[in-house]
C-alpha positions as a Markdown table, in Angstrom:
| # | Residue | x | y | z |
|---|---|---|---|---|
| 1 | Unk | 117.4 | 17.6 | 87.0 |
| 2 | Unk | 120.5 | 15.4 | 86.5 |
| 3 | Unk | 123.8 | 17.0 | 85.6 |
| 4 | Unk | 124.5 | 16.0 | 82.0 |
| 5 | Unk | 127.9 | 17.8 | 81.7 |
| 6 | Unk | 129.3 | 21.2 | 80.8 |
| 7 | Unk | 128.8 | 23.3 | 77.7 |
| 8 | Unk | 130.2 | 20.5 | 75.5 |
| 9 | Unk | 127.1 | 18.4 | 76.3 |
| 10 | Unk | 125.0 | 21.0 | 74.4 |
| 11 | Unk | 126.9 | 20.1 | 71.2 |
| 12 | Unk | 126.8 | 16.3 | 71.6 |
| 13 | Unk | 125.6 | 14.8 | 68.4 |
| 14 | Unk | 125.8 | 18.0 | 66.4 |
| 15 | Unk | 128.2 | 16.7 | 63.8 |
| 16 | Unk | 126.3 | 13.6 | 62.8 |
| 17 | Unk | 123.1 | 15.7 | 62.7 |
| 18 | Unk | 124.7 | 18.3 | 60.4 |
| 19 | Unk | 126.1 | 15.5 | 58.1 |
| 20 | Unk | 122.8 | 13.7 | 58.0 |
| 21 | Unk | 120.7 | 16.8 | 57.3 |
| 22 | Unk | 123.2 | 18.0 | 54.6 |
| 23 | Unk | 122.8 | 14.7 | 52.8 |
| 24 | Unk | 119.1 | 14.8 | 53.0 |
| 25 | Unk | 118.9 | 18.4 | 51.6 |
| 26 | Unk | 121.4 | 17.6 | 48.9 |
| 27 | Unk | 119.3 | 14.7 | 47.8 |
| 28 | Unk | 116.2 | 16.8 | 48.0 |
| 29 | Unk | 117.4 | 19.6 | 45.8 |
| 30 | Unk | 118.9 | 17.0 | 43.3 |
| 31 | Unk | 115.6 | 15.3 | 42.9 |
| 32 | Unk | 113.7 | 18.6 | 42.8 |
| 33 | Unk | 115.9 | 19.8 | 40.0 |
| 34 | Unk | 115.5 | 16.5 | 38.0 |
| 35 | Unk | 111.8 | 16.6 | 38.4 |
| 36 | Unk | 111.6 | 20.3 | 37.4 |
| 37 | Unk | 113.7 | 19.4 | 34.2 |
| 38 | Unk | 111.2 | 16.6 | 33.5 |
| 39 | Unk | 108.4 | 19.0 | 33.9 |
| 40 | Unk | 110.0 | 21.5 | 31.5 |
| 41 | Unk | 110.5 | 18.7 | 28.9 |
| 42 | Unk | 106.8 | 17.6 | 29.4 |
| 43 | Unk | 105.4 | 21.1 | 28.9 |
| 44 | Unk | 107.6 | 21.6 | 25.8 |
| 45 | Unk | 108.1 | 25.2 | 24.7 |
| 46 | Unk | 106.4 | 26.7 | 27.8 |
| 47 | Unk | 108.8 | 29.2 | 29.3 |
| 48 | Unk | 107.8 | 29.0 | 32.9 |
| 49 | Unk | 106.4 | 26.3 | 35.2 |
| 50 | Unk | 103.2 | 27.0 | 36.9 |
| 51 | Unk | 102.9 | 27.2 | 40.7 |
| 52 | Unk | 101.3 | 23.8 | 40.6 |
| 53 | Unk | 104.3 | 22.4 | 38.7 |
| 54 | Unk | 106.6 | 23.7 | 41.5 |
| 55 | Unk | 104.3 | 22.3 | 44.2 |
| 56 | Unk | 104.3 | 18.8 | 42.5 |
| 57 | Unk | 108.1 | 18.9 | 42.0 |
| 58 | Unk | 108.7 | 19.7 | 45.7 |
| 59 | Unk | 106.1 | 17.2 | 46.9 |
| 60 | Unk | 107.6 | 14.3 | 44.9 |
| 61 | Unk | 111.2 | 15.2 | 45.9 |
| 62 | Unk | 110.2 | 15.4 | 49.5 |
| 63 | Unk | 108.5 | 12.0 | 49.4 |
| 64 | Unk | 111.5 | 10.4 | 47.7 |
| 65 | Unk | 113.9 | 11.8 | 50.2 |
| 66 | Unk | 111.6 | 10.9 | 53.1 |
| 67 | Unk | 111.3 | 7.3 | 51.8 |
| 68 | Unk | 115.1 | 7.1 | 51.4 |
| 69 | Unk | 115.5 | 8.4 | 55.0 |
| 70 | Unk | 113.1 | 5.8 | 56.4 |
| 71 | Unk | 114.7 | 2.9 | 54.5 |
| 72 | Unk | 118.1 | 4.1 | 55.6 |
| 73 | Unk | 117.1 | 3.6 | 59.2 |
| 74 | Unk | 115.2 | 0.3 | 58.6 |
| 75 | Unk | 116.9 | -2.7 | 60.3 |
| 76 | Unk | 115.2 | -6.0 | 59.8 |
| 77 | Unk | 114.4 | -7.8 | 63.0 |
| 78 | Unk | 116.0 | -11.2 | 63.4 |
| 79 | Unk | 113.5 | -13.8 | 64.2 |
């Protein structure tokens, strides 16, 4: 195995990774909250959301953030 450096090599890339994950999780929870608010409004006077509502809210929020993450890394190829 090639020598990659000392203990600092273990932390290489940690800061950008933390920043990127923090942004993704912040977007996820922002979307999750908005979708839950929309579901509360849709159901009207119902006091609690069903487990299916939470599942739908988390699934949609996850897809939105995943799509954003894919588009963020997309670089068109010059032809």
